[in-house]
N, C-alpha and C positions, 0 to 999 in steps of 0.2 A: 222606368224607375231605376234608380241606382241602388247599390247594395244597402241593406239595412244595418248600419253600423251600431245600432242599439242592441242587435241580436236578441230581440224579444220574441223570436219565433223558433220553435223546434225545427231542426234541419234533418229531413229525411235523407238517407244516404243511398248512393249507388255503389255497390261493393266492387272490390278488386278481386278477380277470380284467378286462382292458382291451380295449374294442371300438373301436379307432381305424379311420379310413377306409382304411388300407392293409392291414388284416388279411385272412387267408384261412382256409381250412378244414383246413390240414395239421396243426395242433396236435392236432386231434381224430383225424385219421387215423394220425399217427405215435405220439402219446403219450396218447391217450384223454382229452383235455381236452374239456370241454363247450363247444359252440359257442353263440353267441347266436341270437336269433330269425331273423337273416338268414343263419345258417349260417356265420358267420365268427368268428374270434377273433384279435386282434392280439398280445396279450401275456398271459402267465400269470406274475404276480409271485410267485415261489415263496418267497422269503425277503426280508423287509423289515419295517419298522415295523408295517405294516398287515396282514401275513399272520397268519392265525389258527392257534392250536394245535388240531390235529384231534382229539385224544383225551387221556385221562388227567385228572389233577386240575386241569390248566390249560385244559381243553377250552373253546373258544369265546372265549378271551382273545386279544388281539393280542400279538404278540411284544414290541411296545413296552410294553404293560401289564405283561407278565411281568417285563421288565427294570426298570421303575419300581417294581413292588411288591417286588422282591427287591433294591432299592437298587444296581442295576447288576451283580448277580451273573451274569445271563445273558451279557452281553457281556464281562465280565471287564475286562482292562486296555485294551480298545479305547476310543478317544476317542468322544465323543458331542457332538451339537449340538442346539440347541433343537428343530429339526424333522427330525432324523435321529438318533434314539436309538441305532440299531444301525449298525455300520460297513459292512455289505454290503447291496447290493440285487442279487438274482439273478432273472433273467427267462428264460422260454422264449418265443420270438417267431417269428411267421410274417409275413414281408414279401411279400405277394402283389403289392404295388406298391412303387415306390421310396419310401423314407422321405425326409423333408425333408433338405436340405443344411444342416448345423448345426455348432455348435462349443460347447465347454464351457470354463469357466474353471478355473484351478488353485485349490487351497484358499485361498491368499492372496488371489487376485483375487475369489473368491466372498465371503469374509468381509469384505474391505475394501470391495468395490464394492456388495454387497447385504447388509449386516449384518442388516437386519430380516428377511430370509428364513430365516436360521438354518440354512443348508446348507453343506457343504463343496463343493469343486470336484468334477470328475468325470473320472476315468480309467476306461477300459473295456477289456474283452477279450471276444472272441467265439469260440466253438467252433461251427463250421458243421456242423449236423446233417444238412442236405440242401440241395443246390444244383442248380437247374435248369441245363441246358446254356446256356452264355453268361452265367451270373449273375456278379455281382461287386459290389465296393464302390467308392464314390467316396471317395478318401482323399488329402488333401494337395494343395497347389497344384502345378501343373505347373511344370517348370523355367522360370525367367525371369518368371513371373507375379508381379506386385507386389500388395501390399495395396490400393493405390489402384485397380488394375484390377479386383480382386475387388469392392471397394466400389461402383464405378461399375456393374458388371454386376448386382450385387444390387439397387441402387436402381432400375435400369431394368427389371430382370427379364429381361434379354437375355443369352444366352450363358454363363450361370453354369456349367453342367456342363462346357462346353468348357475351362474354366480349371482343372479338377480332374482328377487322375489317376484312371483307372479300372483297378482291380486285379481280374482274374478270380479266382474262388474255386471250390473243389470241396468235396464232402463230406469232413469230417475236418480241414479247414484250421483253423488257429488264428491269430487276429489280435489285436494289441494297439494300442489307440488312446489315447495320453495326452491330457491336457487341452491345448487350444490348437491342435488340428489340425482343419481343415475336413474333414467326412466325411459320408457317408450310406450306409446299407445299401441295396443295390440289390434290385430285385424278383426273386422266385424263390428266396429264401433262408429256410430255417428254422434258427434258431440259439439257442444258450444264451449269455446275456450275464451276466458278473459285473462289477460296477461299484461305485464309491463310492456310498454311499446319498445321492444328491443329486437334487433336482428342478430343477436349473438347466440349461436348454437354451436356447441362443440360435439361433433358426431364421433362416437367411439366405435361403433360397429353397425354395419349396414346389411347384414344377412347375405353377403356375397353378391349383392346386386350390382348391375351396371346402369348408368344413366342413359339418356336419349342418345348420347354420342357413342355408346357402346363401351365406355370406360367406367371403371369403378368410381363411385362418388368419393369426393375428398373426405378423409378422416382427419380428426384434430385431437389425437390421442394425448399428446403431452400437455397441450393446453387444457384439455378436459380433466386430466388427472390432477392438474395443479389447482383446480377449483373444487375438487371433491370435498364435500362437507364432512366434518368429523362426527357430527351428531345428526340424527334424523328423527322425524316423528315416527311413532310406532306403525302408523298406517297412513296412507293418503286419504282414506275415507273420512268424510265429514258428515256429521249428523245435523241437518238443518234445524234451526230453532224458530219457532213460530211467534209472531207478534200480532196484536189486534190492529186492524186497519179499517177505518170507515170507508165503505164502498168496495170492500174486497177482503182478501186474506194475504198476509205478508209473511214470508219466511226468509230469514237470513241464511244464505247458503254458505258463505265463506267471507272471511274478513282478515285483512292484514294491512300493514301501513301503506301498501301500494294500491289496493283496491278493496272495495266491499261489493258483494254481489247478492242480490235478492231475487226471489221468485215471487211475483205478484199475480194473484188471481183476482180478476175484477168482477164486480157485480154492481156496476154503477160508476161513480166518479171517485177517485182516490187521489190524495195529495202525494207528490213525490219529492217534496222538499227535504233536504238534509243539511247538516250544519255547515259544511265547507262551501265557500263561494267558488266552486270549481265545476267544470263541465261534467255532465252525466250522460249516460247512454242507455237506450232501450232496444231490445231485440224481441220482436213479437213471435212467440212460439205457437200460439193458437188464437184464432179469432181476428178481430179488427180493433185497433186502438186509435182513439182521437187524442192527440197530445196538445196541450195548450198551457196557458198560464194566467187565466183570468181575462177580464174585459179588455185590458190594454195590449194583450199579446196576441200573436197570430196562432194558427193551428196547423198541425200536420196529421195526416191519416196514414197509419201503417197497418198493413195486412200481414197475415202469417208469412214468415220468412223475410220480412222487411225490418229495417232498423232506422234509428234516428239518434241524433245528438241533441241534448238539451244544453244550450250555451250557458255559461256561468251567469250572465246578467238576467237570465230567466229565473228569478229568485223563488217563485212559488209554482213550479210546474205541476200540472195535473194530468191524469190519464183517465179516459172514460171508455168503457167497453161493456158488452153484454156478459151475462153469466157464462162461464166457461172460457173466457178470454184469459190467456196466460202470457206474461211477458217477463223477460229477464231484465233486471235493472242493475246497472253497474255504475259506480262512482268512487271518487276519492273520499275516504271517510275521515271524520274526526272520530277515532275509535271509541273514545269515552262517551261523547255525546250521541253518536249515531248507533253504536253497537252495544257497549257495556251498560250504559244507563237504562235504555229502554228494555233490554233483556232482563236486567236485575229487577226492574219495576214489574215485569211480567212474571217474575218468580223463577227465572232460570238461575242455576247456581254457577259458581266460578268455573267448575270443570266443564260444564256444558258450553260455556262461552269460550273458554280457552281452546277447545278442540276445533273451533271454527277456522282456525288458521294461526297466524302469528299475532295474536292479540296480546300475549305476554302478560306482564305483571298488572296491566290495567284491569284484567279480568278479576283479580283477587280482591 
């Protein structure tokens, strides 16, 4: 059987595994991910250009290849870039040690400042799956700290963490980090990250570590300082907002022009349709989910720790699972139709909606 060019079947993925120096063993313990020879794993890239289709007529192809061979049908109306064909990159990560203190550009800054790299900027959100006592994130400059002070500290390598707010986190917390904010995930955190599909990270400080080659990892201080935002949210913390859902429970975790992320708890069959004709993605956090789209569509079964892409032509996707099944659902939103209107109808006020991320004046 040849490839299904109608893309009416959910595509379960085989992740790409990344073994960075800060990884630990908890992705194996919590989600059944395979660890490397040293017994560690930093990141499991569940959805992105290089993730593979796990089964079916597209088995063994990358998601990028599927989108290219179907002339963009997988991603639908989502934008693409030369080195970021798909709109979303979704990771499961284990920070056994502090990540580097870093910053990301906006879309305009990335395309204007590094056009040859062919990536957008990078906004990110994190769902904390497990946090050790005392764990937290470094996020945003402390009050009164200037860009000049940050630059001097980065160049000398002295006192950088002291200039950045430390925000304690616990299991279940949700954080949103737009482009332009200095940040780092602290040690002791396992998390799921949804972000723009970009490989542009400007590392400002790396705790004096060396890489596998015994040399300090590259810093990008001047480029990072050039994209430092002049304004920031008061906190990265987001308060999820609940919505009714037949067949389960639905919470909006985060929303911005680049992605919306929901936590869905199933108790039967629930619809996953949203307004935009763009690809969507599911990561199963607990239980087992059967994904489909009605009588004409195929099905895919995902267990805890597995993920799938719902192609754009799958217009009415559904998810079925027993009580206690939990999945993260990410997609490109129509902010008014998918986020603001249903939350307003459910009685949530403008302030509650706006704090979900960059919803902007649409929430008012």
